[in-house]
C-alpha positions in Angstrom: 53.8 27.9 -22.1 57.6 28.7 -21.8 60.9 27.0 -23.3 63.3 26.5 -20.4 66.5 25.0 -20.3 66.0 22.1 -18.2 67.8 18.3 -18.5 67.8 19.4 -22.0 65.7 22.4 -23.9 62.3 21.8 -23.5 58.7 23.7 -23.4 57.0 23.9 -19.5 53.7 25.3 -18.5 54.0 27.4 -15.4 52.0 26.8 -12.7 52.5 29.5 -10.4 50.3 31.9 -10.6 50.1 35.8 -10.9 51.7 37.9 -9.8 53.2 35.1 -7.5 55.9 35.1 -10.4 57.4 38.7 -10.0 58.3 37.5 -6.2 59.6 34.6 -6.2 63.1 33.3 -7.4 61.5 29.4 -9.0 58.6 28.8 -10.5 55.9 25.2 -10.4 55.8 24.0 -13.5 55.1 20.7 -16.0 57.2 19.9 -18.2 56.2 18.9 -21.4 57.5 15.5 -22.9 56.2 13.4 -26.3 56.5 10.0 -24.1 52.6 9.7 -24.2 51.3 7.0 -22.1 47.6 7.5 -21.6 47.2 8.0 -18.1 45.1 10.5 -16.2 48.1 12.3 -14.9 48.6 13.6 -18.6 47.0 16.3 -20.1 47.4 16.0 -24.4 49.2 18.9 -26.5 49.7 19.1 -29.6 49.3 22.1 -33.2 46.1 23.7 -31.3 48.7 24.7 -28.7 51.0 26.0 -30.6 53.7 22.9 -30.2 55.2 21.4 -33.5 54.5 17.6 -32.0 52.1 15.5 -30.2 52.9 15.6 -26.8 51.4 15.6 -23.1 52.0 17.7 -20.0 53.0 15.3 -17.6 51.6 16.1 -13.8 53.6 13.8 -12.0 56.7 15.6 -12.8 56.3 18.7 -11.6 59.5 20.8 -11.3 60.5 23.9 -9.7 61.8 26.0 -12.9 64.3 28.7 -11.6 63.7 32.0 -13.5 67.2 31.7 -15.1 66.1 28.7 -17.0 63.4 30.2 -18.8 64.2 31.0 -21.8 61.1 32.8 -23.9 57.1 32.3 -23.8 55.6 29.8 -26.3 52.2 31.4 -25.9 49.4 31.1 -23.5 47.6 28.0 -22.8 43.6 27.5 -23.5 41.2 27.5 -20.8 39.9 24.0 -21.4 43.7 22.5 -21.7 44.2 24.8 -17.8 41.3 23.2 -16.6 42.3 19.4 -17.7 45.7 20.2 -15.7 44.0 21.3 -13.2 42.3 17.7 -13.0 44.9 15.8 -13.7 47.1 17.5 -10.8 44.2 16.8 -8.6 44.5 13.0 -9.9 48.8 13.4 -9.9 48.4 13.9 -6.0 45.4 12.4 -4.8 43.7 15.5 -4.0 40.4 14.3 -5.4 37.5 11.7 -4.5 38.4 8.3 -6.6 42.6 9.3 -6.6 43.3 7.3 -4.2 
């Protein structure tokens, strides 16, 4: 997870796999937001993830983040959070049975 300077300064979770981030000018990321709607496209985050408030990663808002927009690293996400992100991404892009 990184702090990025997008529309405003906000946390993002980088989805681009290592080591590709070293070779690209922009990385695939999911913004973190305090707007919680409770959809299958969202992954809850909070203090256990190093954040000061309850929020979600919204997989319907995938974006490219240029390397120069990354401010500093906030930490690493936990394995079960990564699994939840993969499930939410599959739902958001209709890549699983029942998502269509």
